[in-house]
All heavy atoms as a GROMACS GRO file, in nm:
protein
  624
    1MET      N    1   0.082  -0.120   0.000
    1MET     CA    2   0.000   0.000   0.000
    1MET      C    3   0.086   0.126   0.000
    1MET      O    4   0.034   0.234   0.017
    1MET     CB    5  -0.095  -0.001   0.120
    1MET     CG    6  -0.198  -0.113   0.113
    1MET     SD    7  -0.317  -0.109   0.248
    1MET     CE    8  -0.415   0.031   0.200
    2GLY      N    9   0.216   0.111  -0.010
    2GLY     CA   10   0.301   0.227  -0.017
    2GLY      C   11   0.355   0.276   0.116
    2GLY      O   12   0.421   0.378   0.122
    3TYR      N   13   0.325   0.205   0.223
    3TYR     CA   14   0.376   0.246   0.353
    3TYR      C   15   0.523   0.208   0.364
    3TYR      O   16   0.562   0.098   0.330
    3TYR     CB   17   0.297   0.181   0.467
    3TYR     CG   18   0.150   0.215   0.466
    3TYR    CD1   19   0.055   0.117   0.445
    3TYR    CD2   20   0.108   0.346   0.487
    3TYR    CE1   21  -0.080   0.148   0.444
    3TYR    CE2   22  -0.026   0.378   0.486
    3TYR     CZ   23  -0.120   0.279   0.465
    3TYR     OH   24  -0.252   0.310   0.465
    4ASP      N   25   0.604   0.298   0.417
    4ASP     CA   26   0.744   0.266   0.434
    4ASP      C   27   0.792   0.284   0.578
    4ASP      O   28   0.909   0.269   0.608
    4ASP     CB   29   0.832   0.347   0.339
    4ASP     CG   30   0.815   0.497   0.357
    4ASP    OD1   31   0.730   0.540   0.438
    4ASP    OD2   32   0.887   0.572   0.291
    5LEU      N   33   0.700   0.317   0.668
    5LEU     CA   34   0.734   0.334   0.809
    5LEU      C   35   0.664   0.226   0.891
    5LEU      O   36   0.557   0.177   0.853
    5LEU     CB   37   0.690   0.472   0.858
    5LEU     CG   38   0.757   0.592   0.790
    5LEU    CD1   39   0.693   0.722   0.837
    5LEU    CD2   40   0.906   0.593   0.817
    6PRO      N   41   0.720   0.192   1.006
    6PRO     CA   42   0.652   0.094   1.093
    6PRO      C   43   0.520   0.153   1.145
    6PRO      O   44   0.502   0.275   1.145
    6PRO     CB   45   0.752   0.070   1.205
    6PRO     CG   46   0.848   0.183   1.200
    6PRO     CD   47   0.847   0.237   1.061
    7PRO      N   48   0.429   0.068   1.193
    7PRO     CA   49   0.298   0.117   1.237
    7PRO      C   50   0.302   0.199   1.366
    7PRO      O   51   0.207   0.270   1.396
    7PRO     CB   52   0.217  -0.010   1.257
    7PRO     CG   53   0.317  -0.118   1.277
    7PRO     CD   54   0.439  -0.077   1.200
    8VAL      N   55   0.411   0.190   1.442
    8VAL     CA   56   0.426   0.271   1.563
    8VAL      C   57   0.566   0.332   1.565
    8VAL      O   58   0.660   0.278   1.505
    8VAL     CB   59   0.404   0.188   1.692
    8VAL    CG1   60   0.261   0.140   1.702
    8VAL    CG2   61   0.498   0.071   1.699
    9ALA      N   62   0.581   0.443   1.636
    9ALA     CA   63   0.711   0.510   1.644
    9ALA      C   64   0.811   0.427   1.723
    9ALA      O   65   0.772   0.352   1.815
    9ALA     CB   66   0.693   0.646   1.709
   10ALA      N   67   0.936   0.440   1.690
   10ALA     CA   68   1.042   0.370   1.763
   10ALA      C   69   1.034   0.407   1.911
   10ALA      O   70   1.010   0.522   1.946
   10ALA     CB   71   1.178   0.408   1.706
   11GLY      N   72   1.051   0.307   1.996
   11GLY     CA   73   1.046   0.330   2.140
   11GLY      C   74   0.907   0.328   2.199
   11GLY      O   75   0.890   0.341   2.320
   12THR      N   76   0.805   0.314   2.116
   12THR     CA   77   0.667   0.309   2.165
   12THR      C   78   0.639   0.171   2.222
   12THR      O   79   0.674   0.070   2.162
   12THR     CB   80   0.567   0.337   2.050
   12THR    OG1   81   0.595   0.465   1.996
   12THR    CG2   82   0.424   0.331   2.098
   13LYS      N   83   0.577   0.166   2.339
   13LYS     CA   84   0.541   0.039   2.400
   13LYS      C   85   0.412  -0.012   2.334
   13LYS      O   86   0.314   0.061   2.323
   13LYS     CB   87   0.519   0.057   2.550
   13LYS     CG   88   0.518  -0.071   2.626
   13LYS     CD   89   0.513  -0.042   2.776
   13LYS     CE   90   0.596  -0.146   2.846
   13LYS     NZ   91   0.606  -0.122   2.988
   14VAL      N   92   0.416  -0.136   2.287
   14VAL     CA   93   0.302  -0.196   2.218
   14VAL      C   94   0.252  -0.313   2.302
   14VAL      O   95   0.331  -0.390   2.356
   14VAL     CB   96   0.342  -0.246   2.077
   14VAL    CG1   97   0.226  -0.315   2.010
   14VAL    CG2   98   0.392  -0.129   1.993
   15TYR      N   99   0.122  -0.326   2.313
   15TYR     CA  100   0.061  -0.432   2.391
   15TYR      C  101  -0.025  -0.520   2.301
   15TYR      O  102  -0.088  -0.472   2.207
   15TYR     CB  103  -0.031  -0.375   2.500
   15TYR     CG  104   0.040  -0.289   2.599
   15TYR    CD1  105   0.050  -0.152   2.580
   15TYR    CD2  106   0.097  -0.345   2.713
   15TYR    CE1  107   0.117  -0.073   2.672
   15TYR    CE2  108   0.163  -0.266   2.805
   15TYR     CZ  109   0.172  -0.129   2.784
   15TYR     OH  110   0.237  -0.052   2.875
   16ASN      N  111  -0.028  -0.648   2.330
   16ASN     CA  112  -0.124  -0.737   2.266
   16ASN      C  113  -0.247  -0.741   2.356
   16ASN      O  114  -0.236  -0.758   2.477
   16ASN     CB  115  -0.068  -0.878   2.250
   16ASN     CG  116   0.034  -0.886   2.139
   16ASN    OD1  117   0.027  -0.810   2.044
   16ASN    ND2  118   0.128  -0.975   2.152
   17VAL      N  119  -0.363  -0.726   2.296
   17VAL     CA  120  -0.487  -0.717   2.372
   17VAL      C  121  -0.585  -0.820   2.319
   17VAL      O  122  -0.601  -0.834   2.198
   17VAL     CB  123  -0.549  -0.576   2.358
   17VAL    CG1  124  -0.679  -0.567   2.434
   17VAL    CG2  125  -0.451  -0.470   2.404
   18GLU      N  126  -0.649  -0.893   2.408
   18GLU     CA  127  -0.755  -0.983   2.368
   18GLU      C  128  -0.884  -0.902   2.353
   18GLU      O  129  -0.929  -0.839   2.449
   18GLU     CB  130  -0.776  -1.094   2.472
   18GLU     CG  131  -0.661  -1.192   2.482
   18GLU     CD  132  -0.653  -1.285   2.361
   18GLU    OE1  133  -0.755  -1.311   2.297
   18GLU    OE2  134  -0.540  -1.330   2.333
   19ALA      N  135  -0.939  -0.901   2.235
   19ALA     CA  136  -1.062  -0.824   2.211
   19ALA      C  137  -1.179  -0.885   2.287
   19ALA      O  138  -1.270  -0.814   2.327
   19ALA     CB  139  -1.092  -0.818   2.061
   20GLY      N  140  -1.175  -1.015   2.308
   20GLY     CA  141  -1.282  -1.081   2.382
   20GLY      C  142  -1.414  -1.080   2.308
   20GLY      O  143  -1.421  -1.048   2.189
   21ASN      N  144  -1.516  -1.110   2.379
   21ASN     CA  145  -1.650  -1.116   2.320
   21ASN      C  146  -1.727  -0.988   2.353
   21ASN      O  147  -1.830  -0.990   2.417
   21ASN     CB  148  -1.724  -1.240   2.373
   21ASN     CG  149  -1.847  -1.272   2.292
   21ASN    OD1  150  -1.858  -1.229   2.178
   21ASN    ND2  151  -1.939  -1.343   2.351
   22HIS      N  152  -1.670  -0.875   2.311
   22HIS     CA  153  -1.730  -0.745   2.338
   22HIS      C  154  -1.767  -0.678   2.207
   22HIS      O  155  -1.713  -0.709   2.102
   22HIS     CB  156  -1.632  -0.655   2.413
   22HIS     CG  157  -1.590  -0.709   2.545
   22HIS    ND1  158  -1.669  -0.704   2.657
   22HIS    CD2  159  -1.477  -0.773   2.582
   22HIS    CE1  160  -1.606  -0.761   2.758
   22HIS    NE2  161  -1.488  -0.804   2.714
   23LYS      N  162  -1.858  -0.583   2.215
   23LYS     CA  163  -1.894  -0.500   2.101
   23LYS      C  164  -1.816  -0.369   2.115
   23LYS      O  165  -1.808  -0.313   2.224
   23LYS     CB  166  -2.044  -0.474   2.102
   23LYS     CG  167  -2.097  -0.408   1.978
   23LYS     CD  168  -2.249  -0.402   1.982
   23LYS     CE  169  -2.304  -0.353   1.851
   23LYS     NZ  170  -2.450  -0.348   1.854
   24TYR      N  171  -1.755  -0.323   2.007
   24TYR     CA  172  -1.674  -0.203   2.010
   24TYR      C  173  -1.734  -0.095   1.921
   24TYR      O  174  -1.811  -0.124   1.829
   24TYR     CB  175  -1.531  -0.234   1.965
   24TYR     CG  176  -1.457  -0.320   2.064
   24TYR    CD1  177  -1.461  -0.458   2.055
   24TYR    CD2  178  -1.389  -0.263   2.170
   24TYR    CE1  179  -1.395  -0.538   2.147
   24TYR    CE2  180  -1.323  -0.341   2.262
   24TYR     CZ  181  -1.327  -0.478   2.251
   24TYR     OH  182  -1.262  -0.557   2.343
   25ALA      N  183  -1.697   0.030   1.949
   25ALA     CA  184  -1.751   0.143   1.874
   25ALA      C  185  -1.645   0.251   1.858
   25ALA      O  186  -1.545   0.255   1.930
   25ALA     CB  187  -1.872   0.201   1.948
   26ARG      N  188  -1.672   0.338   1.763
   26ARG     CA  189  -1.598   0.462   1.745
   26ARG      C  190  -1.700   0.574   1.744
   26ARG      O  191  -1.808   0.560   1.686
   26ARG     CB  192  -1.521   0.463   1.614
   26ARG     CG  193  -1.403   0.371   1.611
   26ARG     CD  194  -1.321   0.396   1.484
   26ARG     NE  195  -1.201   0.316   1.487
   26ARG     CZ  196  -1.173   0.221   1.399
   26ARG    NH1  197  -1.256   0.196   1.300
   26ARG    NH2  198  -1.061   0.154   1.409
   27VAL      N  199  -1.665   0.684   1.806
   27VAL     CA  200  -1.751   0.802   1.801
   27VAL      C  201  -1.673   0.912   1.731
   27VAL      O  202  -1.551   0.919   1.741
   27VAL     CB  203  -1.796   0.846   1.942
   27VAL    CG1  204  -1.886   0.742   2.005
   27VAL    CG2  205  -1.679   0.877   2.033
   28PHE      N  206  -1.745   0.999   1.660
   28PHE     CA  207  -1.677   1.107   1.589
   28PHE      C  208  -1.774   1.219   1.559
   28PHE      O  209  -1.895   1.204   1.572
   28PHE     CB  210  -1.612   1.055   1.460
   28PHE     CG  211  -1.709   1.003   1.357
   28PHE    CD1  212  -1.744   1.079   1.249
   28PHE    CD2  213  -1.763   0.876   1.370
   28PHE    CE1  214  -1.833   1.030   1.152
   28PHE    CE2  215  -1.850   0.825   1.275
   28PHE     CZ  216  -1.886   0.904   1.166
   29LYS      N  217  -1.718   1.334   1.522
   29LYS     CA  218  -1.797   1.451   1.484
   29LYS      C  219  -1.790   1.462   1.332
   29LYS      O  220  -1.682   1.479   1.275
   29LYS     CB  221  -1.739   1.576   1.550
   29LYS     CG  222  -1.804   1.705   1.510
   29LYS     CD  223  -1.913   1.739   1.604
   29LYS     CE  224  -1.967   1.879   1.572
   29LYS     NZ  225  -2.102   1.891   1.613
   30ASP      N  226  -1.904   1.450   1.267
   30ASP     CA  227  -1.910   1.455   1.121
   30ASP      C  228  -1.851   1.586   1.070
   30ASP      O  229  -1.882   1.693   1.121
   30ASP     CB  230  -2.055   1.441   1.076
   30ASP     CG  231  -2.068   1.404   0.930
   30ASP    OD1  232  -1.974   1.343   0.875
   30ASP    OD2  233  -2.173   1.433   0.871
   31GLY      N  234  -1.762   1.577   0.974
   31GLY     CA  235  -1.698   1.695   0.916
   31GLY      C  236  -1.573   1.740   0.990
   31GLY      O  237  -1.499   1.824   0.941
   32VAL      N  238  -1.551   1.687   1.111
   32VAL     CA  239  -1.433   1.723   1.189
   32VAL      C  240  -1.332   1.609   1.188
   32VAL      O  241  -1.215   1.628   1.162
   32VAL     CB  242  -1.471   1.759   1.335
   32VAL    CG1  243  -1.347   1.787   1.419
   32VAL    CG2  244  -1.566   1.877   1.338
   33ASN      N  245  -1.378   1.490   1.220
   33ASN     CA  246  -1.293   1.372   1.210
   33ASN      C  247  -1.372   1.262   1.141
   33ASN      O  248  -1.485   1.284   1.098
   33ASN     CB  249  -1.234   1.330   1.344
   33ASN     CG  250  -1.337   1.320   1.454
   33ASN    OD1  251  -1.457   1.318   1.429
   33ASN    ND2  252  -1.293   1.314   1.577
   34LYS      N  253  -1.312   1.146   1.130
   34LYS     CA  254  -1.373   1.040   1.049
   34LYS      C  255  -1.400   0.916   1.133
   34LYS      O  256  -1.340   0.897   1.238
   34LYS     CB  257  -1.279   1.005   0.934
   34LYS     CG  258  -1.254   1.123   0.843
   34LYS     CD  259  -1.157   1.088   0.735
   34LYS     CE  260  -1.132   1.213   0.650
   34LYS     NZ  261  -1.039   1.191   0.545
   35PRO      N  262  -1.489   0.830   1.084
   35PRO     CA  263  -1.518   0.707   1.159
   35PRO      C  264  -1.400   0.610   1.163
   35PRO      O  265  -1.393   0.525   1.250
   35PRO     CB  266  -1.636   0.645   1.084
   35PRO     CG  267  -1.633   0.706   0.949
   35PRO     CD  268  -1.571   0.842   0.965
   36LYS      N  269  -1.305   0.626   1.073
   36LYS     CA  270  -1.188   0.538   1.070
   36LYS      C  271  -1.076   0.604   1.149
   36LYS      O  272  -1.020   0.705   1.107
   36LYS     CB  273  -1.144   0.513   0.926
   36LYS     CG  274  -1.040   0.406   0.913
   36LYS     CD  275  -1.014   0.378   0.767
   36LYS     CE  276  -0.914   0.265   0.754
   36LYS     NZ  277  -0.886   0.233   0.615
   37SER      N  278  -1.048   0.549   1.267
   37SER     CA  279  -0.943   0.605   1.352
   37SER      C  280  -0.894   0.496   1.447
   37SER      O  281  -0.960   0.393   1.463
   37SER     CB  282  -0.996   0.723   1.433
   37SER     OG  283  -1.074   0.679   1.541
   38PRO      N  284  -0.781   0.517   1.512
   38PRO     CA  285  -0.732   0.416   1.606
   38PRO      C  286  -0.806   0.417   1.740
   38PRO      O  287  -0.791   0.326   1.820
   38PRO     CB  288  -0.585   0.454   1.625
   38PRO     CG  289  -0.577   0.598   1.593
   38PRO     CD  290  -0.684   0.624   1.492
   39PHE      N  291  -0.886   0.520   1.766
   39PHE     CA  292  -0.956   0.532   1.894
   39PHE      C  293  -1.083   0.446   1.892
   39PHE      O  294  -1.174   0.472   1.815
   39PHE     CB  295  -0.992   0.677   1.921
   39PHE     CG  296  -1.070   0.698   2.047
   39PHE    CD1  297  -1.009   0.681   2.171
   39PHE    CD2  298  -1.203   0.733   2.044
   39PHE    CE1  299  -1.080   0.699   2.288
   39PHE    CE2  300  -1.275   0.752   2.160
   39PHE     CZ  301  -1.213   0.735   2.283
   40ILE      N  302  -1.084   0.343   1.976
   40ILE     CA  303  -1.203   0.260   1.988
   40ILE      C  304  -1.238   0.246   2.136
   40ILE      O  305  -1.153   0.266   2.223
   40ILE     CB  306  -1.186   0.120   1.925
   40ILE    CG1  307  -1.078   0.040   1.997
   40ILE    CG2  308  -1.158   0.131   1.777
   40ILE    CD1  309  -1.070  -0.105   1.951
   41LEU      N  310  -1.361   0.215   2.164
   41LEU     CA  311  -1.405   0.194   2.301
   41LEU      C  312  -1.510   0.086   2.304
   41LEU      O  313  -1.569   0.051   2.202
   41LEU     CB  314  -1.458   0.325   2.360
   41LEU     CG  315  -1.548   0.410   2.271
   41LEU    CD1  316  -1.692   0.372   2.287
   41LEU    CD2  317  -1.527   0.554   2.303
   42ARG      N  318  -1.531   0.029   2.420
   42ARG     CA  319  -1.635  -0.073   2.432
   42ARG      C  320  -1.772  -0.006   2.426
   42ARG      O  321  -1.797   0.095   2.492
   42ARG     CB  322  -1.622  -0.147   2.564
   42ARG     CG  323  -1.510  -0.245   2.566
   42ARG     CD  324  -1.515  -0.326   2.692
   42ARG     NE  325  -1.403  -0.417   2.697
   42ARG     CZ  326  -1.374  -0.492   2.800
   42ARG    NH1  327  -1.449  -0.488   2.909
   42ARG    NH2  328  -1.271  -0.573   2.797
   43ALA      N  329  -1.859  -0.063   2.346
   43ALA     CA  330  -1.993  -0.008   2.331
   43ALA      C  331  -2.066  -0.004   2.464
   43ALA      O  332  -2.141   0.091   2.492
   43ALA     CB  333  -2.072  -0.088   2.227
   44ASP      N  334  -2.044  -0.103   2.550
   44ASP     CA  335  -2.109  -0.104   2.681
   44ASP      C  336  -2.068   0.014   2.768
   44ASP      O  337  -2.143   0.056   2.854
   44ASP     CB  338  -2.078  -0.234   2.756
   44ASP     CG  339  -2.155  -0.353   2.701
   44ASP    OD1  340  -2.252  -0.333   2.626
   44ASP    OD2  341  -2.116  -0.467   2.734
   45ASP      N  342  -1.948   0.066   2.744
   45ASP     CA  343  -1.899   0.179   2.825
   45ASP      C  344  -1.967   0.310   2.792
   45ASP      O  345  -1.957   0.407   2.868
   45ASP     CB  346  -1.748   0.194   2.810
   45ASP     CG  347  -1.672   0.080   2.875
   45ASP    OD1  348  -1.731   0.007   2.958
   45ASP    OD2  349  -1.553   0.063   2.843
   46ILE      N  350  -2.035   0.318   2.677
   46ILE     CA  351  -2.106   0.441   2.642
   46ILE      C  352  -2.257   0.422   2.634
   46ILE      O  353  -2.329   0.518   2.608
   46ILE     CB  354  -2.052   0.501   2.510
   46ILE    CG1  355  -2.070   0.404   2.394
   46ILE    CG2  356  -1.908   0.544   2.525
   46ILE    CD1  357  -2.041   0.465   2.258
   47LYS      N  358  -2.300   0.300   2.657
   47LYS     CA  359  -2.443   0.270   2.649
   47LYS      C  360  -2.520   0.358   2.748
   47LYS      O  361  -2.486   0.368   2.866
   47LYS     CB  362  -2.467   0.123   2.682
   47LYS     CG  363  -2.610   0.078   2.663
   47LYS     CD  364  -2.623  -0.070   2.688
   47LYS     CE  365  -2.766  -0.115   2.663
   47LYS     NZ  366  -2.779  -0.260   2.683
   48GLY      N  367  -2.621   0.427   2.699
   48GLY     CA  368  -2.705   0.512   2.782
   48GLY      C  369  -2.650   0.651   2.807
   48GLY      O  370  -2.716   0.732   2.870
   49LEU      N  371  -2.529   0.680   2.758
   49LEU     CA  372  -2.471   0.812   2.778
   49LEU      C  373  -2.510   0.906   2.664
   49LEU      O  374  -2.525   0.863   2.550
   49LEU     CB  375  -2.317   0.805   2.783
   49LEU     CG  376  -2.255   0.724   2.896
   49LEU    CD1  377  -2.102   0.729   2.883
   49LEU    CD2  378  -2.298   0.775   3.031
   50SER      N  379  -2.525   1.033   2.696
   50SER     CA  380  -2.549   1.133   2.592
   50SER      C  381  -2.416   1.164   2.523
   50SER      O  382  -2.309   1.128   2.573
   50SER     CB  383  -2.606   1.261   2.654
   50SER     OG  384  -2.506   1.327   2.730
   51ALA      N  385  -2.423   1.234   2.411
   51ALA     CA  386  -2.302   1.272   2.340
   51ALA      C  387  -2.212   1.359   2.428
   51ALA      O  388  -2.089   1.344   2.428
   51ALA     CB  389  -2.337   1.344   2.211
   52VAL      N  390  -2.271   1.448   2.505
   52VAL     CA  391  -2.193   1.535   2.595
   52VAL      C  392  -2.125   1.450   2.702
   52VAL      O  393  -2.007   1.471   2.733
   52VAL     CB  394  -2.283   1.643   2.659
   52VAL    CG1  395  -2.209   1.717   2.768
   52VAL    CG2  396  -2.335   1.740   2.552
   53GLU      N  397  -2.195   1.353   2.757
   53GLU     CA  398  -2.137   1.265   2.860
   53GLU      C  399  -2.021   1.182   2.802
   53GLU      O  400  -1.920   1.162   2.869
   53GLU     CB  401  -2.243   1.175   2.920
   53GLU     CG  402  -2.344   1.250   3.004
   53GLU     CD  403  -2.465   1.166   3.044
   53GLU    OE1  404  -2.508   1.081   2.963
   53GLU    OE2  405  -2.517   1.187   3.155
   54ILE      N  406  -2.036   1.134   2.679
   54ILE     CA  407  -1.928   1.059   2.614
   54ILE      C  408  -1.806   1.148   2.598
   54ILE      O  409  -1.694   1.108   2.630
   54ILE     CB  410  -1.974   1.002   2.479
   54ILE    CG1  411  -2.081   0.896   2.500
   54ILE    CG2  412  -1.855   0.944   2.401
   54ILE    CD1  413  -2.151   0.853   2.372
   55ALA      N  414  -1.826   1.270   2.549
   55ALA     CA  415  -1.715   1.364   2.530
   55ALA      C  416  -1.645   1.393   2.662
   55ALA      O  417  -1.522   1.398   2.668
   55ALA     CB  418  -1.765   1.493   2.465
   56GLU      N  419  -1.722   1.411   2.768
   56GLU     CA  420  -1.663   1.439   2.899
   56GLU      C  421  -1.589   1.316   2.953
   56GLU      O  422  -1.477   1.328   3.004
   56GLU     CB  423  -1.771   1.482   2.998
   56GLU     CG  424  -1.824   1.621   2.968
   56GLU     CD  425  -1.943   1.660   3.056
   56GLU    OE1  426  -1.989   1.577   3.138
   56GLU    OE2  427  -1.989   1.774   3.042
   57LYS      N  428  -1.649   1.198   2.942
   57LYS     CA  429  -1.588   1.076   2.996
   57LYS      C  430  -1.454   1.046   2.929
   57LYS      O  431  -1.360   1.003   2.996
   57LYS     CB  432  -1.684   0.958   2.975
   57LYS     CG  433  -1.631   0.826   3.028
   57LYS     CD  434  -1.735   0.715   3.017
   57LYS     CE  435  -1.680   0.585   3.075
   57LYS     NZ  436  -1.782   0.480   3.081
   58TYR      N  437  -1.443   1.070   2.799
   58TYR     CA  438  -1.322   1.037   2.724
   58TYR      C  439  -1.238   1.159   2.689
   58TYR      O  440  -1.144   1.149   2.611
   58TYR     CB  441  -1.357   0.956   2.599
   58TYR     CG  442  -1.410   0.819   2.636
   58TYR    CD1  443  -1.545   0.795   2.643
   58TYR    CD2  444  -1.322   0.717   2.669
   58TYR    CE1  445  -1.593   0.669   2.681
   58TYR    CE2  446  -1.369   0.592   2.707
   58TYR     CZ  447  -1.505   0.570   2.712
   58TYR     OH  448  -1.551   0.446   2.749
   59ALA      N  449  -1.272   1.273   2.746
   59ALA     CA  450  -1.198   1.398   2.722
   59ALA      C  451  -1.180   1.425   2.572
   59ALA      O  452  -1.071   1.458   2.525
   59ALA     CB  453  -1.063   1.396   2.793
   60LEU      N  454  -1.288   1.411   2.498
   60LEU     CA  455  -1.284   1.433   2.353
   60LEU      C  456  -1.282   1.583   2.325
   60LEU      O  457  -1.345   1.661   2.396
   60LEU     CB  458  -1.405   1.369   2.286
   60LEU     CG  459  -1.419   1.218   2.304
   60LEU    CD1  460  -1.547   1.168   2.238
   60LEU    CD2  461  -1.298   1.145   2.250
   61PRO      N  462  -1.211   1.626   2.220
   61PRO     CA  463  -1.202   1.769   2.190
   61PRO      C  464  -1.332   1.827   2.133
   61PRO      O  465  -1.347   1.949   2.130
   61PRO     CB  466  -1.089   1.777   2.087
   61PRO     CG  467  -1.083   1.641   2.026
   61PRO     CD  468  -1.126   1.545   2.133
   62GLN      N  469  -1.423   1.742   2.090
   62GLN     CA  470  -1.553   1.789   2.041
   62GLN      C  471  -1.660   1.688   2.080
   62GLN      O  472  -1.630   1.574   2.112
   62GLN     CB  473  -1.553   1.810   1.889
   62GLN     CG  474  -1.537   1.684   1.807
   62GLN     CD  475  -1.394   1.639   1.792
   62GLN    OE1  476  -1.304   1.722   1.791
   62GLN    NE2  477  -1.370   1.510   1.783
   63ILE      N  478  -1.784   1.731   2.078
   63ILE     CA  479  -1.895   1.643   2.112
   63ILE      C  480  -1.928   1.561   1.989
   63ILE      O  481  -1.957   1.617   1.882
   63ILE     CB  482  -2.017   1.725   2.158
   63ILE    CG1  483  -1.981   1.800   2.286
   63ILE    CG2  484  -2.137   1.634   2.181
   63ILE    CD1  485  -2.083   1.902   2.330
   64PRO      N  486  -1.922   1.428   1.999
   64PRO     CA  487  -1.950   1.344   1.881
   64PRO      C  488  -2.097   1.351   1.842
   64PRO      O  489  -2.185   1.369   1.926
   64PRO     CB  490  -1.910   1.204   1.929
   64PRO     CG  491  -1.927   1.207   2.076
   64PRO     CD  492  -1.894   1.347   2.118
   65ASP      N  493  -2.121   1.335   1.712
   65ASP     CA  494  -2.259   1.327   1.665
   65ASP      C  495  -2.285   1.201   1.583
   65ASP      O  496  -2.394   1.182   1.532
   65ASP     CB  497  -2.298   1.453   1.586
   65ASP     CG  498  -2.213   1.476   1.461
   65ASP    OD1  499  -2.125   1.393   1.430
   65ASP    OD2  500  -2.235   1.578   1.394
   66LYS      N  501  -2.183   1.116   1.574
   66LYS     CA  502  -2.197   0.989   1.501
   66LYS      C  503  -2.130   0.878   1.579
   66LYS      O  504  -2.036   0.901   1.656
   66LYS     CB  505  -2.128   0.997   1.363
   66LYS     CG  506  -2.179   1.107   1.273
   66LYS     CD  507  -2.307   1.069   1.208
   66LYS     CE  508  -2.341   1.173   1.102
   66LYS     NZ  509  -2.471   1.227   1.112
   67ILE      N  510  -2.178   0.757   1.557
   67ILE     CA  511  -2.118   0.639   1.617
   67ILE      C  512  -2.121   0.527   1.514
   67ILE      O  513  -2.216   0.514   1.438
   67ILE     CB  514  -2.193   0.597   1.746
   67ILE    CG1  515  -2.123   0.481   1.815
   67ILE    CG2  516  -2.337   0.563   1.718
   67ILE    CD1  517  -2.173   0.454   1.955
   68VAL      N  518  -2.012   0.452   1.509
   68VAL     CA  519  -2.006   0.334   1.424
   68VAL      C  520  -1.965   0.216   1.511
   68VAL      O  521  -1.886   0.231   1.605
   68VAL     CB  522  -1.910   0.349   1.304
   68VAL    CG1  523  -1.961   0.451   1.206
   68VAL    CG2  524  -1.770   0.383   1.348
   69TYR      N  525  -2.020   0.100   1.482
   69TYR     CA  526  -1.989  -0.020   1.558
   69TYR      C  527  -1.892  -0.106   1.476
   69TYR      O  528  -1.904  -0.114   1.354
   69TYR     CB  529  -2.115  -0.097   1.593
   69TYR     CG  530  -2.201  -0.019   1.690
   69TYR    CD1  531  -2.307   0.058   1.646
   69TYR    CD2  532  -2.171  -0.020   1.826
   69TYR    CE1  533  -2.383   0.132   1.736
   69TYR    CE2  534  -2.245   0.054   1.915
   69TYR     CZ  535  -2.351   0.129   1.870
   69TYR     OH  536  -2.424   0.202   1.959
   70LEU      N  537  -1.797  -0.166   1.543
   70LEU     CA  538  -1.691  -0.241   1.478
   70LEU      C  539  -1.707  -0.390   1.498
   70LEU      O  540  -1.759  -0.434   1.600
   70LEU     CB  541  -1.555  -0.200   1.536
   70LEU     CG  542  -1.531  -0.050   1.551
   70LEU    CD1  543  -1.406  -0.026   1.630
   70LEU    CD2  544  -1.523   0.014   1.415
   71LYS      N  545  -1.660  -0.465   1.403
   71LYS     CA  546  -1.650  -0.610   1.416
   71LYS      C  547  -1.503  -0.643   1.432
   71LYS      O  548  -1.426  -0.634   1.336
   71LYS     CB  549  -1.708  -0.680   1.294
   71LYS     CG  550  -1.857  -0.673   1.285
   71LYS     CD  551  -1.906  -0.755   1.167
   71LYS     CE  552  -2.057  -0.751   1.159
   71LYS     NZ  553  -2.108  -0.830   1.049
   72ILE      N  554  -1.463  -0.674   1.553
   72ILE     CA  555  -1.323  -0.707   1.581
   72ILE      C  556  -1.316  -0.853   1.620
   72ILE      O  557  -1.391  -0.897   1.707
   72ILE     CB  558  -1.268  -0.619   1.694
   72ILE    CG1  559  -1.272  -0.472   1.653
   72ILE    CG2  560  -1.126  -0.661   1.731
   72ILE    CD1  561  -1.226  -0.377   1.759
   73PRO      N  562  -1.229  -0.929   1.556
   73PRO     CA  563  -1.216  -1.069   1.596
   73PRO      C  564  -1.178  -1.079   1.744
   73PRO      O  565  -1.104  -0.995   1.795
   73PRO     CB  566  -1.102  -1.122   1.508
   73PRO     CG  567  -1.083  -1.022   1.401
   73PRO     CD  568  -1.135  -0.892   1.452
   74ARG      N  569  -1.229  -1.180   1.810
   74ARG     CA  570  -1.202  -1.191   1.953
   74ARG      C  571  -1.059  -1.233   1.981
   74ARG      O  572  -1.014  -1.232   2.093
   74ARG     CB  573  -1.301  -1.284   2.021
   74ARG     CG  574  -1.288  -1.429   1.981
   74ARG     CD  575  -1.385  -1.514   2.055
   74ARG     NE  576  -1.345  -1.516   2.196
   74ARG     CZ  577  -1.403  -1.588   2.288
   74ARG    NH1  578  -1.504  -1.662   2.259
   74ARG    NH2  579  -1.361  -1.586   2.411
   75TYR      N  580  -0.986  -1.269   1.875
   75TYR     CA  581  -0.848  -1.311   1.893
   75TYR      C  582  -0.758  -1.190   1.915
   75TYR      O  583  -0.800  -1.076   1.901
   75TYR     CB  584  -0.803  -1.394   1.773
   75TYR     CG  585  -0.896  -1.512   1.752
   75TYR    CD1  586  -0.985  -1.512   1.647
   75TYR    CD2  587  -0.896  -1.618   1.840
   75TYR    CE1  588  -1.073  -1.617   1.629
   75TYR    CE2  589  -0.983  -1.725   1.823
   75TYR     CZ  590  -1.071  -1.724   1.717
   75TYR     OH  591  -1.159  -1.827   1.700
   76THR      N  592  -0.635  -1.214   1.943
   76THR     CA  593  -0.540  -1.108   1.977
   76THR      C  594  -0.517  -1.013   1.860
   76THR      O  595  -0.506  -1.055   1.745
   76THR     CB  596  -0.405  -1.170   2.018
   76THR    OG1  597  -0.429  -1.258   2.127
   76THR    CG2  598  -0.305  -1.064   2.058
   77PHE      N  599  -0.511  -0.884   1.891
   77PHE     CA  600  -0.470  -0.784   1.794
   77PHE      C  601  -0.374  -0.688   1.864
   77PHE      O  602  -0.367  -0.684   1.985
   77PHE     CB  603  -0.592  -0.710   1.735
   77PHE     CG  604  -0.664  -0.621   1.832
   77PHE    CD1  605  -0.635  -0.487   1.840
   77PHE    CD2  606  -0.763  -0.672   1.914
   77PHE    CE1  607  -0.702  -0.404   1.928
   77PHE    CE2  608  -0.832  -0.591   2.003
   77PHE     CZ  609  -0.801  -0.455   2.010
   78ARG      N  610  -0.300  -0.613   1.788
   78ARG     CA  611  -0.205  -0.519   1.848
   78ARG      C  612  -0.275  -0.387   1.874
   78ARG      O  613  -0.352  -0.339   1.792
   78ARG     CB  614  -0.086  -0.496   1.756
   78ARG     CG  615   0.004  -0.614   1.753
   78ARG     CD  616   0.137  -0.576   1.692
   78ARG     NE  617   0.217  -0.697   1.692
   78ARG     CZ  618   0.318  -0.720   1.772
   78ARG    NH1  619   0.353  -0.629   1.859
   78ARG    NH2  620   0.385  -0.831   1.766
   79GLY      N  621  -0.246  -0.332   1.988
   79GLY     CA  622  -0.303  -0.203   2.023
   79GLY      C  623  -0.204  -0.115   2.092
   79GLY      O  624  -0.093  -0.150   2.115
   0.00000   0.00000   0.00000
């Protein structure tokens, strides 16, 4: 795909994480950022929260107005 750099900066600590049997989501502000980003969270952690509450809980720079749900294999992935 034309990438010539490693996926993380030199000296960055990388962890293997078990995704488990959880549902994951991304939140974003349409026109400001995109649904495709490295920031993901468990859907259960935002269930029932308003957009303002989500922004406050995760210290987001803007109040999200969109949410997308992800399908992540329950096997190990790098994070």
